[in-house]
C-alpha positions in Angstrom: -24.2 10.6 3.5 -23.9 7.2 2.0 -21.4 4.7 3.4 -20.5 1.1 3.0 -20.7 -0.8 6.3 -20.7 -4.4 7.6 -22.8 -5.1 10.7 -21.2 -8.5 11.2 -18.0 -10.1 9.9 -18.2 -12.4 7.0 -17.9 -12.6 3.2 -18.2 -9.7 0.7 -22.0 -10.1 0.9 -22.0 -8.6 4.4 -21.1 -5.2 2.9 -24.2 -2.9 2.6 -24.9 0.6 1.6 -26.2 2.6 4.5 -27.5 6.2 4.8 -25.8 8.0 7.8 -25.4 11.4 9.3 -22.0 12.9 8.2 -19.5 12.8 11.1 -18.2 16.1 12.5 -14.4 16.5 12.9 -13.1 16.5 16.4 -10.0 18.3 17.8 -7.1 17.8 15.5 -9.3 16.2 12.7 -10.4 17.2 9.3 -13.5 16.0 7.3 -12.9 15.0 3.7 -15.5 14.9 0.9 -14.4 11.7 -0.7 -13.7 11.7 -4.4 -11.8 8.4 -4.6 -11.2 5.5 -2.2 -8.5 2.9 -2.4 -9.4 -0.8 -2.1 -6.7 -2.9 -0.4 -6.5 -6.6 0.6 -6.3 -5.5 4.3 -9.8 -4.1 4.0 -11.0 -7.7 3.5 -9.1 -9.0 6.5 -11.0 -6.7 8.9 -14.3 -7.6 7.1 -13.8 -11.4 7.6 -12.7 -10.9 11.2 -9.1 -12.2 10.5 -8.1 -8.8 12.0 -10.5 -7.6 14.7 -12.4 -4.5 13.6 -12.5 -1.8 16.3 -16.3 -1.8 16.4 -19.5 -2.9 14.6 -21.1 -1.7 12.5 -17.9 -0.8 10.7 -17.0 1.3 7.6 -14.0 -0.4 6.0 -11.1 1.2 4.2 -7.8 2.9 4.8 -7.3 5.3 1.9 -9.2 8.3 0.7 -8.6 11.3 -1.6 -10.9 14.3 -1.8 -11.5 17.9 -0.7 -11.5 19.2 2.9 -15.1 20.4 3.8 -14.8 20.9 7.5 -11.9 21.5 10.0 -11.8 20.7 13.7 -10.3 22.7 16.4 -6.5 22.7 16.7 -5.9 22.1 13.0 -3.6 24.7 11.4 -2.3 23.0 8.3 -5.6 22.5 6.4 -8.5 24.6 5.3 -11.8 24.0 3.6 -11.4 23.5 -0.1 -7.9 21.9 0.1 -7.2 18.9 -2.1 -5.9 16.1 0.2 -5.3 12.4 0.5 -5.0 10.2 3.6 -4.3 6.7 4.8 -4.1 4.7 8.0 -7.8 4.7 8.8 -10.0 1.6 9.3 -7.7 0.0 11.8 -8.5 1.7 15.1 -11.3 3.9 13.8 -14.0 4.0 11.2 -12.7 3.7 7.6 -13.0 5.4 4.3 -15.7 3.7 2.2 -18.0 6.7 2.6 -19.0 10.1 1.0 -17.5 11.9 4.0 -14.5 10.7 6.0 -13.1 12.1 9.2 -9.3 11.7 9.6 -6.7 12.9 12.1 -4.6 15.7 10.5 -1.5 13.6 11.1 -2.8 11.0 8.5 -3.5 13.6 5.8 -1.4 15.5 3.3 -1.9 17.9 0.4 -2.6 16.4 -3.0 -0.9 18.4 -5.7 -2.8 19.9 -8.6 -2.2 17.6 -11.6 -2.4 14.5 -9.5 -5.9 12.9 -9.8 -8.0 11.9 -6.8 -7.9 8.3 -8.1 -4.1 8.4 -8.2 -4.0 9.8 -4.6 -6.3 7.1 -3.3 -4.3 4.5 -5.2 -1.0 5.7 -3.8 -1.8 6.3 -0.1 -1.5 2.9 1.7 0.8 1.2 -0.7 3.0 4.2 -1.1 3.5 4.6 2.6 4.2 0.8 2.9 6.8 0.9 0.1 8.4 4.0 1.6 8.6 2.5 5.1 10.0 -0.7 3.8 12.6 0.6 1.4 13.6 4.0 2.8 12.9 3.9 6.6 13.6 0.2 7.4 16.1 -0.9 4.7 17.8 2.5 4.0 18.0 1.7 0.3 20.9 3.7 -1.3 21.8 4.6 -4.9 23.5 1.9 -6.9 22.4 -0.8 -4.6 20.3 -3.7 -6.0 16.7 -4.1 -4.8 14.6 -7.2 -5.3 10.8 -6.6 -5.2 8.7 -9.7 -5.0 5.3 -9.3 -6.8 6.1 -6.2 -8.8 2.6 -6.1 -10.4 0.9 -5.8 -7.0 -0.3 -2.6 -5.3 2.8 -2.2 -3.1 5.0 -3.9 -5.6 4.5 -1.6 -8.6 5.0 1.5 -6.4 8.1 -0.1 -4.8 9.6 -0.7 -8.2 9.2 3.0 -9.1 10.4 4.2 -5.7 13.5 2.1 -5.7 14.3 3.2 -9.3 13.8 6.9 -8.2 16.5 6.4 -5.5 19.0 5.3 -8.1 18.9 1.6 -7.2 19.0 -1.2 -9.7 15.6 -2.9 -9.5 14.9 -6.6 -10.0 11.3 -7.8 -9.6 9.1 -10.9 -10.1 5.7 -11.0 -11.8 3.6 -12.9 -14.3 5.0 -12.7 -17.8 2.0 -10.6 -19.0 3.3 -7.6 -16.9 7.0 -7.8 -17.7 7.1 -5.0 -20.3 5.0 -2.7 -18.2 7.3 -3.2 -15.2 10.3 -2.4 -17.3 8.5 0.8 -18.3 8.1 1.6 -14.6 11.8 1.3 -14.0 12.7 -2.3 -13.4 16.0 -3.4 -14.8 15.2 -7.1 -14.7 11.8 -8.7 -14.5 11.6 -12.4 -13.8 8.7 -14.9 -13.9 8.1 -16.0 -10.3 7.1 -19.5 -11.5 10.4 -20.4 -13.2 12.3 -23.3 -11.7 15.6 -21.5 -11.7 14.4 -18.3 -10.1 17.2 -18.2 -7.5 19.9 -18.5 -10.2 18.1 -15.9 -12.3 18.0 -13.4 -9.4 21.7 -14.0 -8.7 22.5 -13.5 -12.3 20.6 -10.2 -12.3 22.6 -9.1 -9.2 22.6 -10.3 -5.6 20.1 -8.0 -3.9 21.2 -5.6 -1.1 17.5 -5.0 -0.2 14.6 -7.3 -0.6 10.9 -6.4 -0.3 9.1 -9.6 0.5 5.3 -9.8 0.1 4.9 -13.4 1.2 7.3 -14.0 4.0 6.3 -17.5 5.0 7.1 -18.7 1.4 10.1 -16.6 0.5 12.3 -15.9 3.6 14.4 -19.0 2.9 14.7 -18.0 -0.7 15.6 -14.4 0.3 18.4 -15.7 2.5 19.7 -17.9 -0.4 19.9 -15.1 -3.0 20.7 -12.1 -0.8 24.0 -10.2 -0.9 26.1 -10.0 2.3 24.6 -7.7 4.9 21.4 -7.4 2.9 18.2 -6.0 4.5 15.1 -8.0 4.0 11.7 -6.4 4.8 8.6 -8.5 5.1 5.2 -6.8 4.6 2.8 -9.7 4.0 2.2 -13.4 4.6 -0.2 -16.2 3.9 0.5 -18.2 7.0 1.1 -17.3 10.6 4.7 -18.5 10.8 7.8 -17.7 8.7 11.1 -19.6 9.0 14.4 -17.8 8.8 17.2 -20.2 7.8 19.9 -19.6 10.4 23.0 -20.8 8.5 22.8 -18.6 5.4 21.4 -15.7 7.5 24.2 -15.7 10.0 26.9 -16.4 7.4 25.9 -13.3 5.5 24.9 -11.0 8.4 21.4 -10.6 7.1 18.8 -8.4 8.7 15.1 -9.4 8.6 12.4 -6.8 9.4 8.7 -7.3 9.7 6.6 -4.2 9.5 3.1 -2.7 9.2 2.3 0.6 7.6 0.0 1.4 10.5 3.1 1.9 12.7 4.4 4.8 10.7 5.5 7.6 13.1 4.7 10.5 10.8 2.3 9.4 8.0 1.6 13.0 6.9 5.3 13.6 6.2 5.6 10.4 4.2 2.5 11.2 2.2 3.9 14.7 1.5 7.1 13.3 0.0 5.1 10.8 -2.0 3.0 13.7 -3.3 6.1 15.5 -4.6 7.2 12.3 -6.4 3.7 12.0 -8.0 3.8 15.6 -9.0 7.1 15.2 -10.8 6.1 11.9 -12.4 8.8 10.0 -10.6 6.4 7.6 -8.9 2.8 7.3 -10.3 0.4 4.6 -9.1 -1.5 2.6 -11.7 -5.3 2.6 -11.4 -6.3 -0.7 -12.8 -10.1 -0.3 -12.4 -12.7 1.9 -10.8 -16.1 1.0 -9.2 -19.0 3.0 -7.9 -19.2 3.0 -4.1 -22.3 0.8 -4.2 -20.2 -2.0 -5.8 -17.7 -2.2 -2.9 -18.5 -5.9 -2.5 -17.4 -6.6 -6.1 -14.3 -4.6 -5.6 -13.3 -6.6 -2.5 -13.9 -9.8 -4.4 -11.7 -8.6 -7.2 -8.9 -7.3 -5.1 -8.2 -10.9 -3.9 -9.4 -12.9 -6.9 -8.5 -11.0 -10.1 -5.1 -10.5 -11.8 -4.2 -6.9 -12.5 -1.4 -4.4 -12.3 -1.8 -1.6 -9.8 -4.8 -0.7 -7.6 -8.6 -0.8 -7.5 -10.4 2.4 -6.6 -14.0 3.3 -5.5 -15.5 6.5 -6.7 -18.5 7.8 -4.6 
C-alpha cells in the first residue's frame, strides 16, 4: 500500500509517499480500505514535534472513511464490506494518511448510505470534538443561547449545526465572507470577529449560556465578560501555553470553564454513530472545502493552516 510518512519531525516537506506492506488487524481491530482522509491542524502539530509522535517513522492523521476489508479476532460489530468512518488515530498509534488503516473497533462507526466518504472523513474528528464540547461537557439545552467562536472553521461550522439541531439559539463569529453561509447552516446571528464592539454585539444577540472557544488564551477574558450567569465555557484550542481566567467576572456569574481534547472521549464509536444519524437526516452535514490526492498531503497540510476556507480539507487515495 501507499502511505504518507515522516521519518523526522519538521515542516511539510518531511512528508513523503512510501510503499509499505498493509498492516493486519489485531484483536479488537478492523482494517479499512481508505476512500477519504480528513486533514486537521492537529496533524501538523505531531509532524512538527509540538506534540510528540508515538514513534518514527509516523503516518499522520486522525480521520478516515472507507470500507472494511479485514476484521481481527474479537470484533462482532463489523464485517468485510461495511461502509465505516473512524477518528482518534495518529495520537498513540499510526494514523490515517494511507490506503489501508487499522483502527480499534471502539473508534469506528457505520457510515450510512447516502453520506459520502468525503463527508464522513470531514465529520469525524471535528464532529466528535463539537459533540463532546456542546453535549457532553456543556450540556447544551433547547432554547439556550450558544456562542461559537470561529464558525467557519472545521469544528466551528459543525458546532453551529449541532447547536441549532438541539434547538439552541446560535451566535457565531467569522469573516464577513462566510456570514450568509453560516446563516444557512443555522446561525441566528453572525458577527465579524474583528469588529471593535464585538462584546456589545454578542450581548445584543443574547448573552450566551454556552460558549465554544477555539482560542482560549485570547478569548477567555472576553467569554467571562459576555457570558450569561452560570454559563459553561468549553475551550478546545489555543495559540499560547497559558490562558487567563478573570476571577472577578467568573466568580460573580458562577461561570464554569472546561478544557478538553477529543482524544479523551470515553466511547468514540457511540458519538460517531449519533453523528452518522444526524448526517443521514441532513441535520448536521460537514462542508468539504477542497480535496487533494494522497500524494499532495504536504500541500494540504500547508493549506489547513494557511488558507481561508469554510469547512474541511480531505485527502482521497
